[in-house]
N, C-alpha and C positions, 0 to 999 in steps of 0.2 A: 665806921671803916670795918669792913668784913675782916675776920682774923684768918690765920693761915690754918688750912686743914692739912693733916697727914693721915695715911693709911698705914695700919700696923705692917712692917715689913721686915723687923729685925735686922736691918741693914746698918753696917757700921759707917756708911758713907756719910751720914748726917752728923756723926760725931768727930770724924777725923778727916776733914777735907785735904788737909795738906799732905796726906799719904797717897793721895790718889791723882791721877790725871784729871785736868779739869772735865774733858769729855765724859770719862768715866762717872765722875761725880753727878754730872748733869743727868747722864742716863740713868744712874740709880735713884736720885732724888726725884726725878720726873715721874717714877712710878709710885711715889708716895705722897707727893704734895697735891692737894685738890683745890679746886675753886668751883664756883657757880656759874655756869654757861647756859644762856638761853637759846643759841643758835649758832651754827657754824655754816656761813654761807659761802659756797663755792663759786668761782666765776663771777667774782664781784668786780664791777667796773667804775664804781663811784666812790670809792675809799681810798684812793691814792693812785700811784701811777701802775699802769699795765694791768693785767689780769691778776687778781688777788683772791685770797680767802680771808673772809672777814670773820673774826671770832668775837661773838657779842658776849660780854660778861654782864651778869645780873647784879642789879644795885646802883643806885645813883642818888647823890645828895641833893640834886636838883629837881624842881618840879616845874618845868618850863610848860607854859600854857599850850604850846604848840608841838609838844613831844610827840614824834611819829612812832616811838617804841614805848608806849606806856607799860607793856608788860616787862620792861627792863628795869623799872623804878624800884620795886620792892626787893629787900635783901633776903628773899626766900623764895622758894618754889610757889607757883600759883596755879590754880585750875582755870583753864580758858574753855568757855563754852561756844561752840560755833552753832548758832541757832538753826541755820539752814540745813544742817546735816541731821538735826535731831530727829528721830523717828517717833518719840514719845512711847518707847517700849517699856520704859520703867527698870530697865536692868540696872541703871547707876543707882537708883533708889534702894534696889534690893542688897546691893554690896556695900553701900555707905552707912556707916554707923549713925550717921546723922539725916539719913534719908535724901542724900544729894540735893543739899541746899543750894539756892542760886549762886552764880559766879559772883564773887566778892563778899559773900556772907562770912561773918565772924566765925561761924560754926564750922566753916570748911577748914580743915588741917593740911590740905594738899598731900593726903597720904598717897594718892594716885590709884585707889582702888577703882573708882569710877572710870578713870582713863583706861585702865587695863581691860575693864568689863565692857565697855561701850562698843557695840557691833558696828556702829556707823562712824567711829572716830569723831563723834561729835564733841568729845571732851578730850582736851590735851593738857599736858603739863608743862608750864613755862618755867624753865630753870631745872638743870640737873647738875649734880656733882660729878665732875670729871676730874681725872688726874691730868697732870701736864702731859704724860706719855699718851693718853687717850686723845688729847687735843692735837698733839703732833702727829699721830697716826693718820689724823684726818688731813692736818695741813699738808703734809709731804706727798699726798697723792697727786697734786697738781704742779709738782716741781717743774716739770717740762713746760707748763704754760708760763710759769713765772720767768723761766730762763729765756724763753723766746719773746716775751712781751715786755720784760723789764718790770715785772710785778714782784709780788711776795705776799706777806701776811700783814693783815691791819687788825689791831685789837681795839674794839669799840664797846658800845654798851647800850644802856647803862653808862657808867663811868669807870673805865678800866682801872684808874688809879684808886678806885675804892677797894680793890682787891690787890694791893701793891705787892704782897709777897708772892701771890700767885702769879701775877703779871711779870714780876722780875724773873722768875724762874722759866716761864714761858719765853721771854725774851732771850735769856741765856740759851735756851734750847734752840731756837731759831738761829742765834748767832752760830752755835756749834754746827747747824746744818748749812750754813752759808746762806740763809734766806734773808731777803730785804724785809725790815720791819718798819711799821708805822703804828703810831698811837693816836687814836681819835678821842680828844678830851675837852671837857669843859673847863679845865685848868684849875679846878678847886682841889688842892691837896697840899700836904706839907711840903714846903719847898725844898728842904733838904732831901727827903726821900725822892722827889720828882727829879732833882739834879743827879742824883745817884744813877737813874736810869739813862741819862744822856749817852753814855758810851754804847749802850745796848739798842738804841733806838735811832734808825736812819731818817725818819720823818716824823715830826708831830704835826698833827691836824689839830689846830687849837681855836676853839670857838671864841669869837669876839662877838657878843649878842647885841650890845648897845652900851653906850659910855655914860648913861645917866644911872647913878646909883639907886635912886628912889624907884624908877621904873624897872630896873634890873631885878630888885629885891622882890617887887610885886609881881613880876611876870616869871621869875625863875626860882625865887625862894632863897636865892643866894647873894651875899655881898659882892660887890664889883671889885674893890681894891685888891683883895688877895689874889684875885684871878689875873689882874693886869700885872701886879707884882711878878707873879709866876712866868707870865709872858715875856716880861723884861729880862728875868733871870735866865730863861731858857736861851734867849737870844745873846746875852751876854756871855753864856757859856758856850756859844758858837755851835749850839744844837740846830739843825735844819727844821724850820718851822714855816708852815704855811698856815694862813689865818683863814678860818671859816665864818662866814657871816650869814645866819639864817634870815632870808628875806620874808618877813610875815607881814602881810599887808595891814596897815593900821597899827602896827607895834613896832617893828623894827625897820621899816622901809622909808621912814621920813628922811627927806633930803638932808636936813641939817644934821641928823644923827649919823648918816652915812659919810658926810663930809668930816665929821669930828673923828670917825673911825678911820677914813682914809688918811687924815693928817697924823693920828697916832702911829698907824702902821708904817707910813712913810718915814717915820722918824726912826725906826728900828733898822739898824744896818744889818744887812744880810738876810733879811725876810725874804723867803723864796717867792711867795706870791699870795694871792687871795683867791678863795673860792666863794662865790655867791650861791647859797644853798637855797633854792625856792621852796616855800612851803608847800606841802601836798597833804592831802586828805586821809592818807591811810591810817593815821593815828586814831581817827574816830571810830572805825570799825573795830579796831583792836581794843580800844577802851570799852566799847559796848560788850565785846566778849569776856571782859573782866568784870562786868557789872558796873561800870562807872560812867559817869556822864563825861562828855567831851567839851570843854569850855568854848571852843572855836568851832562849833559843829557847822555853822552856815558860811564860814569863811572860805573863799575861793583862792586858788593858786594865783600868784602874779603873772600877768601876760607877758610873753617873750619881749615885746617892746620896752616894757617897764623895766625889765631886768638888764637890757642892754642900756638904758639910759642910766640906770644906777651904776652899772659897771663902768661907765665913761667917767664917773666921778673918782674912781681909783686909778683909771688910766691917766688921768690929768694930774695925778700925784707921782706919776712914773711907775706905777705898780703893775705888775703882771696879773691879769684876772682872768679866771674861767667861771662859766656858769655851770653849776652842777658840781659833782664831787671828783671827776676825773682830773688828773693833773699830768 
């Protein structure tokens, strides 16, 4: 789990919160606390209700075969190389102390020198340190769209719960601004810490990949039971939770698997609904830019009629279902 970063500010706010108004405390601490972010996506329509800004935090404990953001996995910056833009001018090799090794090489320290020097923007840095204040400066730009559409801010990743201290202050800052918040999570985190976030989160988008522990471990790298325990704990704490199920052909789309998921979710009182998230192929190109293979290279997205048939399994249980991430 990534630790809490701070910038030197000399501010007494972190030492004596009791002497300050909550809003002033958040404003002051927001300038000092940092985390690792790999993207801030404005006008996002598939990560919760309305028009949203999605903040993607870097680092994830899972290694899902179908991950569509492989640049989100590592807990540190990485150099991404876009082959189609490269003019083979050699500038990157001139400025790099290691001669600009290929993407994914252990020689690369992600110092960013090649990124700054590349005239074609063929090299990019995935992951940068940002303060809470810097993130919030981006987030509030679209306040009018949130207000008109019932949208807000979604924290995704990677796994946002892997940067809990940073995430908690971001959520407090959003609350101080009156912004609707959502957290998109795989659910793998310390339960006590997760439950402390409940008052700050308007909506949890909670992944339920499949209910077979052996295959869950094989395909995601994580045990299943702690995740399901956290899901039940959130529902018991009366958090607003929407389940998200990735529909990956040949992996998570078996009818018996989805019937089991539907039965579990129908047993959770107050669950807001279910999103079926169809597999797509954007992860393959991103993996190649990182110098990695993509294990599901030849897999095709599920057809719309297949998604509709699977959605019916959840409707039969009385669950509200959408296809895609909008809710």
